[in-house]
Every structure is written in structure tokens, then in C-alpha cells.
C-alpha positions in Angstrom: 3.6 -4.9 -12.7 0.0 -5.1 -14.0 -2.7 -7.7 -13.8 -4.1 -9.6 -16.7 -7.2 -9.1 -18.6 -10.4 -10.9 -19.4 -11.2 -14.4 -20.7 -10.6 -13.0 -24.2 -6.9 -13.3 -23.1 -7.5 -16.3 -20.8 -8.9 -18.3 -23.7 -6.3 -18.1 -26.4 -8.1 -20.9 -28.3 -11.2 -18.7 -28.8 -10.2 -17.9 -32.3 -7.8 -20.7 -32.8 -5.0 -18.7 -31.1 -4.8 -16.7 -34.3 -2.8 -13.5 -35.0 -6.0 -11.4 -34.7 -6.4 -12.3 -31.0 -2.7 -11.8 -30.3 -2.6 -8.4 -31.9 -5.7 -7.2 -30.0 -4.1 -8.5 -26.8 -1.0 -6.6 -27.6 -2.8 -3.4 -28.3 -5.2 -3.6 -25.4 -2.4 -4.5 -23.0 -0.3 -1.5 -24.3 -3.2 1.0 -23.9 -3.9 -0.4 -20.4 -0.2 0.0 -19.5 -0.3 3.7 -20.5 -3.5 4.2 -18.5 -2.1 2.6 -15.3 0.9 5.0 -15.5 -1.2 8.1 -15.8 -3.3 7.1 -12.8 -0.7 5.6 -10.5 2.7 7.3 -11.3 2.6 9.8 -8.4 2.1 7.1 -5.8 4.7 4.9 -7.6 7.2 7.8 -7.2 6.3 8.1 -3.5 6.9 4.3 -3.2 10.3 4.5 -4.8 11.4 7.4 -2.6 10.3 5.6 0.6 12.0 2.4 -0.4 15.3 3.9 -1.2 15.5 6.7 1.5 13.9 5.4 4.6 13.9 8.0 7.3 14.2 11.0 4.9 10.4 11.3 4.9 8.0 10.7 7.8 5.4 8.9 5.6 3.6 8.8 2.2 1.6 12.0 2.7 4.7 14.0 3.7 6.7 12.6 0.9 3.9 13.4 -1.6 3.6 16.9 -0.3 7.3 17.6 -0.2 7.8 16.3 -3.7 5.0 18.4 -5.1 6.1 21.5 -3.2 9.7 21.1 -4.4 9.1 19.9 -8.0 5.4 20.2 -8.7 3.5 17.7 -10.8 6.7 17.2 -12.8 8.4 15.7 -9.7 5.4 13.4 -9.0 5.5 12.2 -12.6 9.3 11.8 -12.7 10.1 8.8 -14.8 6.8 8.7 -16.6 8.3 8.1 -20.0 10.3 5.0 -19.1 7.4 3.9 -16.9 5.1 4.0 -19.9 7.7 2.1 -21.9 7.8 -0.4 -19.1 4.0 -0.6 -18.8 3.5 -1.1 -22.6 6.4 -3.6 -22.9 5.4 -5.6 -19.8 1.7 -5.8 -20.5 2.2 -6.5 -24.2 4.7 -9.3 -23.6 2.9 -10.6 -20.5 -0.5 -10.8 -22.2 0.9 -12.5 -25.3 3.2 -14.9 -23.3 0.4 -15.8 -20.9 -1.8 -17.1 -23.7 1.1 -19.2 -25.0 2.0 -20.5 -21.6 -1.7 -21.3 -21.0 -1.7 -23.5 -24.1 1.4 -25.3 -22.9 0.1 -25.9 -19.4 -3.3 -27.1 -20.9 -1.4 -29.6 -23.1 0.6 -30.9 -20.2 -2.4 -31.2 -17.8 -4.7 -32.6 -20.4 -7.2 -29.7 -20.2 -9.4 -29.3 -23.3 -8.6 -25.5 -23.4 -7.7 -22.6 -21.2 -11.2 -22.2 -19.9 -11.0 -25.7 -18.4 -7.8 -24.9 -16.4 -8.1 -24.5 -12.7 -6.7 -21.6 -10.7 -3.4 -23.4 -9.9 -2.8 -24.1 -13.6 -3.4 -20.5 -14.5 -1.1 -19.5 -11.7 1.7 -21.6 -13.2 1.1 -20.1 -16.7 1.3 -16.6 -15.3 4.4 -17.4 -13.4 6.1 -18.7 -16.6 4.9 -15.8 -18.6 6.5 -13.3 -16.2 10.0 -14.5 -17.1 9.5 -13.1 -20.6 8.0 -9.8 -19.4 10.8 -9.3 -16.9 13.4 -9.1 -19.7 11.7 -6.2 -21.4 10.6 -4.6 -18.1 14.0 -4.4 -16.3 15.8 -1.7 -18.5 12.8 0.7 -18.4 12.3 0.2 -14.7 16.0 0.9 -14.0 15.8 4.3 -15.8 12.5 5.1 -14.1 13.9 4.5 -10.6 17.0 6.6 -11.2 14.7 9.5 -12.4 12.3 9.1 -9.5 14.9 9.0 -6.6 18.0 10.4 -8.3 17.6 13.8 -6.8 17.7 12.5 -3.2 20.7 10.3 -4.0 22.6 13.2 -5.5 21.8 15.6 -2.6 22.9 13.0 -0.1 26.3 13.1 -1.8 26.4 16.9 -2.2 25.9 16.7 -5.9 23.4 18.2 -8.3 21.0 16.0 -10.1 20.1 16.9 -13.7 18.2 13.9 -14.9 16.4 13.1 -18.1 15.7 9.8 -19.9 18.5 10.5 -22.4 21.1 11.6 -19.8 20.4 8.6 -17.5 20.5 6.1 -20.3 23.6 7.6 -21.8 25.3 7.6 -18.4 24.5 3.9 -17.9 25.7 3.0 -21.4 28.9 5.0 -20.9 29.9 3.4 -17.6 28.5 -0.1 -17.9 27.7 -0.8 -21.6 24.5 -2.3 -22.9 24.6 -4.9 -20.1 24.2 -2.1 -17.5 20.6 -1.6 -18.6 19.8 -5.0 -17.2 21.1 -4.2 -13.7 18.7 -5.9 -11.3 17.3 -8.4 -13.8 17.8 -11.3 -11.4 15.8 -9.5 -8.8 13.1 -8.5 -11.3 12.6 -12.2 -12.2 12.7 -13.1 -8.5 9.9 -10.5 -7.9 7.8 -11.2 -11.0 7.6 -15.0 -10.8 6.0 -15.4 -7.4 4.0 -12.2 -7.9 2.2 -13.5 -11.0 1.8 -16.9 -9.5 0.0 -15.3 -6.6 -1.9 -12.9 -8.8 -3.2 -15.3 -11.4 -4.1 -17.8 -8.8 -6.1 -15.4 -6.6 -7.5 -13.6 -9.7 -9.1 -16.8 -10.9 -10.2 -18.0 -7.5 -12.0 -14.7 -6.7 -13.7 -14.7 -10.2 -14.8 -18.3 -9.6 -16.3 -17.2 -6.2 -18.0 -14.1 -7.7 -19.3 -15.6 -11.0 -23.1 -15.6 -11.4 -24.9 -18.7 -10.3 -24.8 -21.4 -13.0 -22.5 -19.3 -15.2 -18.7 -19.4 -16.0 -15.9 -17.0 -15.0 -16.2 -15.4 -18.4 -19.6 -14.1 -17.3 -18.2 -12.1 -14.4 -19.2 -8.4 -14.7 -16.8 -5.5 -14.6 -17.0 -5.0 -10.8 -16.3 -8.6 -10.1 -13.4 -8.7 -12.5 -12.0 -5.5 -11.0 -12.4 -6.8 -7.5 -10.5 -10.0 -8.5 -7.7 -7.9 -10.0 -7.5 -5.7 -6.9 -7.4 -8.8 -4.6 -4.6 -10.3 -6.7 -2.7 -7.1 -6.8 -2.8 -6.6 -3.1 -1.5 -10.2 -2.5 1.2 -10.0 -5.1 2.7 -6.8 -3.7 2.4 -8.0 -0.1 4.2 -11.2 -0.8 7.1 -9.8 -2.9 7.5 -6.3 -1.7 10.8 -7.0 0.3 12.4 -8.1 -3.0 11.1 -4.9 -4.7 12.7 -2.8 -1.9 16.1 -4.3 -2.4 15.8 -4.2 -6.2 15.0 -0.4 -6.1 18.0 0.3 -3.8 20.4 -1.7 -6.0 19.1 -0.2 -9.3 19.3 3.3 -7.9 22.8 3.2 -6.5 25.5 1.8 -8.7 27.8 1.5 -5.7 25.7 -1.4 -4.3 26.7 -4.9 -5.4 24.3 -6.7 -7.6 25.4 -10.2 -6.6 24.1 -11.7 -3.4 20.9 -9.7 -3.3 19.5 -12.1 -0.7 22.4 -11.1 1.6 21.5 -7.4 0.9 18.0 -8.1 2.0 19.3 -9.7 5.2 21.6 -6.7 5.7 18.6 -4.3 5.5 16.6 -6.5 7.9 19.5 -6.7 10.4 20.3 -3.0 10.3 16.9 -1.4 9.7 14.4 -4.0 10.8 11.6 -5.8 9.0 9.7 -2.5 8.6 12.3 -1.3 6.2 11.5 -4.2 3.9 8.0 -2.9 3.6 8.7 0.8 3.3 6.4 2.3 0.6 3.9 -0.6 0.8 1.0 1.6 1.9 1.0 3.9 -1.2 1.6 0.8 -3.4 -1.6 -0.9 -2.0 -3.6 2.3 -2.3 -2.4 2.7 -5.9 -3.1 -0.9 -7.0 -6.9 -0.6 -6.5 -7.6 2.3 -8.9 -4.8 1.1 -11.2 -6.4 -2.3 -11.5 -9.8 -0.7 -12.1 -8.4 1.5 -14.9 -6.4 -1.3 -16.4 -9.5 -3.5 -16.7 -11.7 -0.7 -18.0 -9.2 0.1 -20.7 -8.4 -3.5 -21.5 -12.0 -4.7 -21.7 -13.3 -1.9 -23.9 -10.3 -2.0 -26.2 -10.9 -5.7 -26.7 -14.5 -5.0 -27.5 -13.5 -2.8 -30.4 -12.0 -5.9 -32.1 -15.1 -8.1 -31.5 -17.0 -8.9 -34.7 
């Protein structure tokens, strides 16, 4: 999951909602997605391992050190290829869908354009846009998780893990068909919708609070925009992290049932306590701050290349 960009995206009517703006949003979102993976993938790997194998590692630092000692940087960047696919796909679709959803919400609420929408309306638009990004995100995240924590799962069963994007994808297709690539889609949507409702709402609220006196949110500087993104990122992960924990476990282990994921969450709570539902939250929150900063830097300056 990645936060949105500037008012160049937030105001899809700026150039009449034309294809030029849409294409620049797609490209900027794609490059931002790649940058986020390069910066945050090691901590994302740690997060996945802590979520799926609670008790195997004493904490994020030990997990990071053990993974590096055993597999080097390659282990910390396990699943980077599908993660980049996920980042590019999610950001591209999310940025484009967000503009469309903003126009729809503006029409319903009677707002003159997206810039006139309040934080709640933007939150609704972001929530709706996340449905579309979830569809393209799910398959790539599924493969990523299996690569990140597949070794621990195989070792727990006395097996040897020889994973690659091709092998993992081929195995999924052979045993479950094309539909198998969408294992965990329901949980992905359940995570993304409240996540982006919280994110877009907080993002706009913080920018409103930090905007220069007598100016608009569009006049917020880079630091204010990054702070707003980081604040939104922290809230979205805190609110929906238990769903992400269950999603990671179900996507990793094909033996777990996909139906009744809420009961699976209750099972984890009953047997492992509420702490288990937040395993891996610390590295996630640490990661989201630099990731948000990098995302906005890349997004903002890529958008500027398209300005006349």
C-alpha cells in the first residue's frame, strides 16, 4: 500500500481530466511504487516473517540480522520483483481511479471540483478507488509473501524451499488454476478500503492544518506533504494491521481455509493473544515514514517533468 500524491492528482479537473494528466499520474505513480520497494523491501520482508511465524524470531532486529546472516541482501529483498509489480500496479491504478472517484463524489456532493471537496469526501473517494487497486495488487502480493516467508514454512515441514517468481507462480497455477492467484482477494479488499479511507482523510486533514496562512492545500511544501503522508500511513497500518496479519498467513499457507477469515482472526486472538495480530507492526511503521517521503519526492518531481 502506498499513499497518494499531490493536488496534481487530487484535482483531476486541472486540465479537464484529460489523458495527459492521467498518463502523467500513471507514470509518476509507477516510478514512485518502484522507489518505495527499493527503500522499504527489507523491512517489509521482516514484517511478513514476523506476521507468519510469531515466536520464531525474538523481534525485528533479530529477524533482520538472522535473515541477512543466512541469505544476505538477497534474502532481505526476497520477493522484490513481484513487490515492484504490485507497487507499480497498485499506484498506477490507485492514482488513476482516485481521480475518477473524486469526480464522481464531487458530482454527488455538488462540489465545484476536487479542490473544493472536504477531507471526508476525499476519504470516500480513496476508499472507492482502493477496490480497483486491490484486484491488481492481490496476485503480486501473494507471490511476494510466498517468496518472503516460504523458506520458514518449508523448514517447519522438513522440506527444502527453492523459490523464484516463476516457480511459485507455476506451482499456484498447477494446483489451483488462474483463480489461485487471487487467493486472499477478499482480505485484500477488507484491508485496503478502510486503510485508504483513513489515509486520504488524515492526509487531507493534516495538509489543511499545515497549509500556509491564507493559502490552499496545494501550496503545502514538500515537508508538510510528506508529514501528512506519514501521518496517514501510520494510521492506516495501525487500523488495519490485524487483517493484514491474517491475510499474510492465509496467502502463505495453502492449507489454511480462505473462507471465514474473520473466524481465523478470532482463532489467532484466542490462541495467541491480541499481540499476535500486531506482530510486525513496528518495522511497518518505521518503514512507512521513509517510504512516504521517497514516494512523494519521486511523485512530485516526476509530475513536474510534465508541467508546461
